[in-house]
VMD Tcl script that builds the backbone (N, CA, C; Angstrom):
set m [mol new atoms 327]
animate dup $m
set s [atomselect $m all]
$s set {name element resname resid chain x y z} {
  {N N MET 1 A -98.143 -52.419 144.676}
  {CA C MET 1 A -99.060 -52.041 143.384}
  {C C MET 1 A -99.157 -52.905 142.688}
  {N N SER 2 A -98.304 -53.919 142.774}
  {CA C SER 2 A -98.179 -55.135 141.744}
  {C C SER 2 A -99.147 -56.824 142.368}
  {N N GLU 3 A -99.595 -56.274 143.336}
  {CA C GLU 3 A -100.764 -57.326 143.862}
  {C C GLU 3 A -101.803 -56.573 143.464}
  {N N THR 4 A -102.308 -55.303 143.430}
  {CA C THR 4 A -103.143 -54.586 142.838}
  {C C THR 4 A -103.338 -54.668 141.427}
  {N N ALA 5 A -102.281 -54.544 140.551}
  {CA C ALA 5 A -102.464 -54.788 139.201}
  {C C ALA 5 A -103.176 -55.932 138.732}
  {N N THR 6 A -103.105 -57.146 139.704}
  {CA C THR 6 A -103.475 -58.027 138.967}
  {C C THR 6 A -105.212 -57.974 139.482}
  {N N LEU 7 A -105.688 -57.858 140.136}
  {CA C LEU 7 A -107.284 -57.689 140.722}
  {C C LEU 7 A -108.072 -58.149 139.729}
  {N N SER 8 A -109.285 -58.881 140.194}
  {CA C SER 8 A -110.348 -58.948 138.832}
  {C C SER 8 A -111.015 -58.104 139.294}
  {N N ARG 9 A -112.379 -58.018 138.428}
  {CA C ARG 9 A -113.424 -57.200 139.147}
  {C C ARG 9 A -113.896 -57.568 140.245}
  {N N ASP 10 A -114.126 -59.242 140.292}
  {CA C ASP 10 A -114.848 -59.297 141.458}
  {C C ASP 10 A -114.242 -59.076 142.793}
  {N N GLU 11 A -112.525 -59.278 142.633}
  {CA C GLU 11 A -111.579 -59.153 144.017}
  {C C GLU 11 A -111.501 -57.435 144.258}
  {N N ILE 12 A -112.077 -56.608 143.240}
  {CA C ILE 12 A -112.289 -55.264 143.440}
  {C C ILE 12 A -113.563 -55.039 144.383}
  {N N PHE 13 A -114.957 -55.547 143.718}
  {CA C PHE 13 A -115.847 -55.666 144.082}
  {C C PHE 13 A -115.705 -56.362 145.690}
  {N N GLY 14 A -114.993 -57.323 145.811}
  {CA C GLY 14 A -114.752 -57.503 147.643}
  {C C GLY 14 A -114.546 -56.593 148.408}
  {N N LYS 15 A -113.540 -56.208 147.657}
  {CA C LYS 15 A -112.820 -55.055 148.449}
  {C C LYS 15 A -113.535 -53.666 148.643}
  {N N ILE 16 A -114.300 -53.548 147.659}
  {CA C ILE 16 A -115.013 -52.168 148.190}
  {C C ILE 16 A -116.178 -52.330 149.114}
  {N N VAL 17 A -116.469 -53.683 148.895}
  {CA C VAL 17 A -117.701 -54.052 149.754}
  {C C VAL 17 A -117.012 -53.843 151.108}
  {N N GLU 18 A -116.130 -54.808 151.618}
  {CA C GLU 18 A -115.609 -54.291 152.685}
  {C C GLU 18 A -115.303 -52.956 153.561}
  {N N ILE 19 A -114.452 -52.032 152.045}
  {CA C ILE 19 A -114.894 -50.438 152.627}
  {C C ILE 19 A -115.781 -50.371 152.909}
  {N N LEU 20 A -116.758 -50.832 152.616}
  {CA C LEU 20 A -118.581 -49.621 152.536}
  {C C LEU 20 A -118.821 -50.403 153.557}
  {N N SER 21 A -118.620 -51.615 154.196}
  {CA C SER 21 A -119.450 -52.487 155.256}
  {C C SER 21 A -118.338 -52.033 157.013}
  {N N ASP 22 A -117.075 -52.039 156.710}
  {CA C ASP 22 A -116.296 -51.670 157.667}
  {C C ASP 22 A -116.306 -50.322 157.943}
  {N N SER 23 A -116.542 -49.259 156.985}
  {CA C SER 23 A -116.128 -47.816 157.074}
  {C C SER 23 A -117.539 -47.361 157.375}
  {N N PHE 24 A -118.665 -47.551 157.078}
  {CA C PHE 24 A -119.972 -47.124 156.803}
  {C C PHE 24 A -121.273 -47.842 157.570}
  {N N GLU 25 A -120.616 -48.747 158.301}
  {CA C GLU 25 A -121.545 -50.043 159.027}
  {C C GLU 25 A -122.676 -50.239 158.172}
  {N N LEU 26 A -122.493 -50.860 156.692}
  {CA C LEU 26 A -123.353 -51.342 156.078}
  {C C LEU 26 A -123.250 -52.206 155.801}
  {N N ASP 27 A -124.467 -52.888 155.416}
  {CA C ASP 27 A -125.176 -55.094 155.389}
  {C C ASP 27 A -124.021 -55.248 154.460}
  {N N PRO 28 A -122.908 -55.671 154.556}
  {CA C PRO 28 A -122.069 -56.205 152.953}
  {C C PRO 28 A -123.182 -56.823 152.068}
  {N N LYS 29 A -124.585 -57.749 152.445}
  {CA C LYS 29 A -125.719 -58.448 151.432}
  {C C LYS 29 A -126.172 -57.592 150.735}
  {N N LYS 30 A -126.280 -56.199 151.418}
  {CA C LYS 30 A -127.063 -55.075 150.831}
  {C C LYS 30 A -126.323 -54.505 149.466}
  {N N ILE 31 A -125.087 -54.728 149.118}
  {CA C ILE 31 A -124.283 -53.590 148.058}
  {C C ILE 31 A -124.188 -54.644 147.394}
  {N N THR 32 A -124.533 -54.296 146.024}
  {CA C THR 32 A -124.289 -54.718 144.721}
  {C C THR 32 A -123.471 -54.225 144.101}
  {N N LYS 33 A -122.847 -54.808 142.968}
  {CA C LYS 33 A -122.498 -53.852 141.572}
  {C C LYS 33 A -123.656 -52.945 140.799}
  {N N GLU 34 A -124.640 -52.596 141.264}
  {CA C GLU 34 A -125.806 -52.166 140.562}
  {C C GLU 34 A -126.214 -51.089 141.813}
  {N N SER 35 A -125.975 -51.009 143.060}
  {CA C SER 35 A -126.089 -49.834 144.171}
  {C C SER 35 A -125.264 -48.747 144.015}
  {N N THR 36 A -126.523 -47.397 143.793}
  {CA C THR 36 A -125.820 -45.983 144.140}
  {C C THR 36 A -125.597 -45.949 145.307}
  {N N LEU 37 A -124.340 -44.882 144.999}
  {CA C LEU 37 A -123.614 -44.181 146.213}
  {C C LEU 37 A -124.138 -43.861 146.926}
  {N N TYR 38 A -125.187 -42.812 146.319}
  {CA C TYR 38 A -125.657 -41.377 147.444}
  {C C TYR 38 A -127.036 -42.219 147.532}
  {N N GLU 39 A -128.211 -42.695 146.948}
  {CA C GLU 39 A -129.403 -42.957 147.189}
  {C C GLU 39 A -129.560 -44.004 147.818}
  {N N GLU 40 A -129.333 -45.037 147.650}
  {CA C GLU 40 A -129.176 -46.054 147.993}
  {C C GLU 40 A -128.187 -46.628 149.192}
  {N N LEU 41 A -127.416 -46.171 149.585}
  {CA C LEU 41 A -125.833 -46.511 150.115}
  {C C LEU 41 A -126.349 -45.543 151.522}
  {N N ASP 42 A -126.482 -44.406 151.028}
  {CA C ASP 42 A -126.890 -43.265 151.531}
  {C C ASP 42 A -125.393 -42.238 152.329}
  {N N LEU 43 A -124.690 -42.069 151.205}
  {CA C LEU 43 A -123.251 -42.342 151.724}
  {C C LEU 43 A -123.501 -40.600 151.025}
  {N N ASP 44 A -122.678 -39.349 151.599}
  {CA C ASP 44 A -122.634 -38.366 151.689}
  {C C ASP 44 A -120.736 -37.822 150.654}
  {N N SER 45 A -120.769 -36.886 151.046}
  {CA C SER 45 A -119.127 -36.533 149.883}
  {C C SER 45 A -118.551 -36.328 151.404}
  {N N ILE 46 A -118.169 -36.427 152.289}
  {CA C ILE 46 A -117.406 -36.550 153.356}
  {C C ILE 46 A -116.975 -37.830 153.756}
  {N N ASP 47 A -118.370 -39.014 152.968}
  {CA C ASP 47 A -118.184 -40.092 153.264}
  {C C ASP 47 A -117.267 -40.950 151.767}
  {N N ALA 48 A -117.752 -40.070 150.460}
  {CA C ALA 48 A -117.004 -39.868 149.728}
  {C C ALA 48 A -115.460 -39.622 149.162}
  {N N ILE 49 A -114.773 -38.426 149.672}
  {CA C ILE 49 A -113.438 -38.495 150.534}
  {C C ILE 49 A -113.083 -40.188 151.393}
  {N N ASP 50 A -113.498 -40.299 152.040}
  {CA C ASP 50 A -113.012 -41.402 153.152}
  {C C ASP 50 A -112.852 -42.266 152.125}
  {N N ILE 51 A -113.520 -43.094 151.361}
  {CA C ILE 51 A -114.005 -44.183 150.136}
  {C C ILE 51 A -112.411 -43.654 149.121}
  {N N PHE 52 A -112.241 -42.865 148.450}
  {CA C PHE 52 A -111.338 -42.066 147.897}
  {C C PHE 52 A -110.078 -42.461 148.659}
  {N N THR 53 A -110.032 -41.842 149.693}
  {CA C THR 53 A -108.317 -42.225 150.503}
  {C C THR 53 A -108.002 -43.806 150.301}
  {N N GLN 54 A -109.171 -44.362 150.880}
  {CA C GLN 54 A -108.791 -45.935 150.451}
  {C C GLN 54 A -108.810 -46.530 149.399}
  {N N LEU 55 A -109.385 -45.900 148.572}
  {CA C LEU 55 A -109.110 -46.839 147.281}
  {C C LEU 55 A -107.902 -46.289 146.954}
  {N N ARG 56 A -107.306 -45.184 147.557}
  {CA C ARG 56 A -105.463 -44.470 147.064}
  {C C ARG 56 A -104.668 -45.631 147.355}
  {N N GLU 57 A -105.149 -46.185 148.784}
  {CA C GLU 57 A -104.500 -46.837 149.207}
  {C C GLU 57 A -103.827 -48.438 148.441}
  {N N MET 58 A -105.376 -49.550 147.953}
  {CA C MET 58 A -105.718 -50.018 146.684}
  {C C MET 58 A -104.594 -49.770 145.712}
  {N N THR 59 A -104.870 -48.432 145.328}
  {CA C THR 59 A -104.063 -48.139 143.927}
  {C C THR 59 A -103.474 -47.520 143.465}
  {N N GLY 60 A -103.023 -46.637 144.761}
  {CA C GLY 60 A -101.721 -46.484 145.208}
  {C C GLY 60 A -101.470 -44.661 144.369}
  {N N ARG 61 A -102.353 -44.369 143.778}
  {CA C ARG 61 A -102.420 -43.271 143.336}
  {C C ARG 61 A -103.682 -42.341 143.951}
  {N N ARG 62 A -103.475 -41.137 143.865}
  {CA C ARG 62 A -104.727 -39.709 143.751}
  {C C ARG 62 A -105.601 -40.047 142.732}
  {N N PRO 63 A -106.869 -39.704 143.484}
  {CA C PRO 63 A -107.427 -40.029 142.653}
  {C C PRO 63 A -108.157 -38.735 141.785}
  {N N ASP 64 A -107.703 -38.344 140.210}
  {CA C ASP 64 A -108.592 -37.164 140.038}
  {C C ASP 64 A -110.017 -36.789 140.150}
  {N N PRO 65 A -110.147 -35.587 140.922}
  {CA C PRO 65 A -111.162 -35.429 141.581}
  {C C PRO 65 A -112.764 -35.496 140.310}
  {N N ALA 66 A -112.421 -34.998 139.420}
  {CA C ALA 66 A -113.235 -34.616 138.056}
  {C C ALA 66 A -113.450 -35.974 137.765}
  {N N ASP 67 A -112.940 -37.266 137.292}
  {CA C ASP 67 A -113.078 -38.552 137.356}
  {C C ASP 67 A -113.678 -38.896 138.895}
  {N N ALA 68 A -113.429 -39.031 139.834}
  {CA C ALA 68 A -113.996 -39.295 140.824}
  {C C ALA 68 A -115.473 -38.919 140.983}
  {N N ARG 69 A -115.774 -37.602 140.968}
  {CA C ARG 69 A -117.672 -37.033 140.961}
  {C C ARG 69 A -118.311 -37.628 139.877}
  {N N LYS 70 A -117.551 -38.290 138.918}
  {CA C LYS 70 A -118.791 -39.367 138.111}
  {C C LYS 70 A -119.155 -40.186 138.197}
  {N N VAL 71 A -118.773 -40.576 139.641}
  {CA C VAL 71 A -118.915 -42.223 139.561}
  {C C VAL 71 A -120.366 -41.920 140.986}
  {N N ARG 72 A -121.420 -42.839 139.995}
  {CA C ARG 72 A -122.595 -42.980 140.609}
  {C C ARG 72 A -122.771 -44.472 141.762}
  {N N THR 73 A -122.383 -45.373 140.954}
  {CA C THR 73 A -122.696 -47.214 141.570}
  {C C THR 73 A -121.443 -47.663 142.115}
  {N N VAL 74 A -121.631 -48.791 143.132}
  {CA C VAL 74 A -120.596 -49.103 143.021}
  {C C VAL 74 A -119.732 -50.355 141.746}
  {N N ASP 75 A -120.993 -50.602 140.813}
  {CA C ASP 75 A -120.054 -50.959 139.289}
  {C C ASP 75 A -118.614 -49.998 138.743}
  {N N GLU 76 A -119.454 -48.457 138.852}
  {CA C GLU 76 A -118.524 -47.447 138.691}
  {C C GLU 76 A -117.299 -47.360 139.428}
  {N N LEU 77 A -117.910 -47.278 140.755}
  {CA C LEU 77 A -116.326 -47.335 140.976}
  {C C LEU 77 A -115.329 -48.831 140.874}
  {N N ILE 78 A -116.295 -50.074 140.653}
  {CA C ILE 78 A -115.160 -50.718 140.179}
  {C C ILE 78 A -113.933 -50.476 138.898}
  {N N ASP 79 A -115.080 -49.620 137.776}
  {CA C ASP 79 A -114.371 -49.183 136.705}
  {C C ASP 79 A -113.434 -48.118 136.804}
  {N N PHE 80 A -113.907 -47.374 138.265}
  {CA C PHE 80 A -112.239 -46.226 138.667}
  {C C PHE 80 A -111.687 -46.907 139.028}
  {N N VAL 81 A -111.493 -48.046 139.952}
  {CA C VAL 81 A -110.166 -48.554 140.381}
  {C C VAL 81 A -109.231 -48.725 139.125}
  {N N LEU 82 A -110.285 -50.080 138.596}
  {CA C LEU 82 A -109.372 -50.615 136.963}
  {C C LEU 82 A -108.896 -49.457 136.550}
  {N N ALA 83 A -109.536 -48.483 135.726}
  {CA C ALA 83 A -108.977 -47.108 135.640}
  {C C ALA 83 A -107.848 -46.720 136.487}
  {N N GLU 84 A -107.673 -46.540 137.655}
  {CA C GLU 84 A -106.732 -45.829 137.738}
  {C C GLU 84 A -105.465 -46.802 138.100}
  {N N ILE 85 A -105.568 -48.160 138.258}
  {CA C ILE 85 A -104.501 -49.064 137.705}
  {C C ILE 85 A -103.916 -49.326 137.210}
  {N N ASP 86 A -104.717 -48.982 135.507}
  {CA C ASP 86 A -104.471 -48.700 134.476}
  {C C ASP 86 A -103.874 -47.228 133.832}
  {N N LYS 87 A -103.950 -46.756 134.730}
  {CA C LYS 87 A -103.316 -45.111 134.535}
  {C C LYS 87 A -101.728 -45.282 135.340}
  {N N ALA 88 A -102.148 -45.606 136.504}
  {CA C ALA 88 A -100.766 -46.159 137.182}
  {C C ALA 88 A -99.271 -47.012 136.123}
  {N N LYS 89 A -100.193 -47.852 136.041}
  {CA C LYS 89 A -99.366 -49.053 134.887}
  {C C LYS 89 A -98.502 -48.050 133.849}
  {N N ALA 90 A -99.344 -47.429 133.409}
  {CA C ALA 90 A -98.896 -46.194 132.397}
  {C C ALA 90 A -97.919 -45.537 132.247}
  {N N GLY 91 A -98.103 -44.988 133.552}
  {CA C GLY 91 A -97.381 -43.869 134.544}
  {C C GLY 91 A -97.730 -42.722 134.302}
  {N N VAL 92 A -99.610 -42.585 134.120}
  {CA C VAL 92 A -100.143 -41.146 133.929}
  {C C VAL 92 A -99.739 -40.816 135.209}
  {N N PRO 93 A -99.489 -39.186 135.612}
  {CA C PRO 93 A -99.769 -38.780 136.403}
  {C C PRO 93 A -101.133 -38.785 137.173}
  {N N GLU 94 A -100.610 -38.513 138.681}
  {CA C GLU 94 A -101.837 -38.390 139.328}
  {C C GLU 94 A -102.913 -37.027 139.057}
  {N N GLY 95 A -103.870 -36.817 139.696}
  {CA C GLY 95 A -104.974 -36.449 139.782}
  {C C GLY 95 A -104.483 -34.910 140.366}
  {N N PRO 96 A -104.615 -33.737 141.063}
  {CA C PRO 96 A -105.129 -32.709 141.522}
  {C C PRO 96 A -104.715 -32.818 143.102}
  {N N THR 97 A -104.790 -32.353 143.736}
  {CA C THR 97 A -104.734 -32.676 145.583}
  {C C THR 97 A -106.140 -32.101 145.963}
  {N N GLU 98 A -107.245 -31.519 145.198}
  {CA C GLU 98 A -108.630 -31.167 145.431}
  {C C GLU 98 A -108.948 -32.675 145.717}
  {N N PRO 99 A -109.685 -32.992 146.795}
  {CA C PRO 99 A -110.612 -33.916 147.223}
  {C C PRO 99 A -111.858 -34.214 146.557}
  {N N PRO 100 A -112.357 -35.569 145.885}
  {CA C PRO 100 A -113.609 -35.450 145.721}
  {C C PRO 100 A -114.776 -35.179 146.069}
  {N N THR 101 A -115.652 -34.470 145.963}
  {CA C THR 101 A -116.893 -34.537 146.655}
  {C C THR 101 A -118.346 -35.417 145.928}
  {N N ASN 102 A -119.901 -35.084 146.713}
  {CA C ASN 102 A -120.224 -35.760 146.547}
  {C C ASN 102 A -121.124 -34.778 144.631}
  {N N PRO 103 A -121.084 -36.145 144.223}
  {CA C PRO 103 A -121.120 -35.823 142.897}
  {C C PRO 103 A -122.281 -35.431 141.846}
  {N N GLY 104 A -123.387 -35.622 142.879}
  {CA C GLY 104 A -125.050 -34.899 142.700}
  {C C GLY 104 A -124.793 -33.942 143.397}
  {N N ALA 105 A -124.102 -33.228 144.032}
  {CA C ALA 105 A -124.635 -32.025 144.916}
  {C C ALA 105 A -124.464 -30.923 143.425}
  {N N GLY 106 A -125.965 -29.917 143.694}
  {CA C GLY 106 A -126.166 -29.068 142.954}
  {C C GLY 106 A -126.594 -29.682 141.695}
  {N N GLU 107 A -126.528 -30.678 141.336}
  {CA C GLU 107 A -126.934 -31.149 139.873}
  {C C GLU 107 A -128.351 -31.797 140.225}
  {N N THR 108 A -129.460 -31.313 138.612}
  {CA C THR 108 A -130.192 -31.550 138.600}
  {C C THR 108 A -130.589 -32.877 137.667}
  {N N GLN 109 A -131.983 -33.967 138.265}
  {CA C GLN 109 A -131.755 -35.162 137.505}
  {C C GLN 109 A -132.818 -35.261 137.051}
}
mol reanalyze $m
mol bondsrecalc $m
mol representation Tube
mol addrep $m
């Protein structure tokens, strides 16, 4: 956890790119901070569970599904990781055990 607590936004971005490219066979050169997870990167709710499981290994925390559902872009995912690290440092309890799902499901835009 102490190593993770000192990660910069760019380092977290690099780890996210690594997760996305390794787990979902995405071209790392096509993953930008502005990339949308569900539209541009074509991820689904099962992929989201996998991503947040791997992020749990990075942050040491189980994510709150309500917070996880709000994440739409890679940049928002970076913000999410930073917030989880801050929560861990502050001793905030982990989120409930319900896994995150596709945040766009059932919503109209």
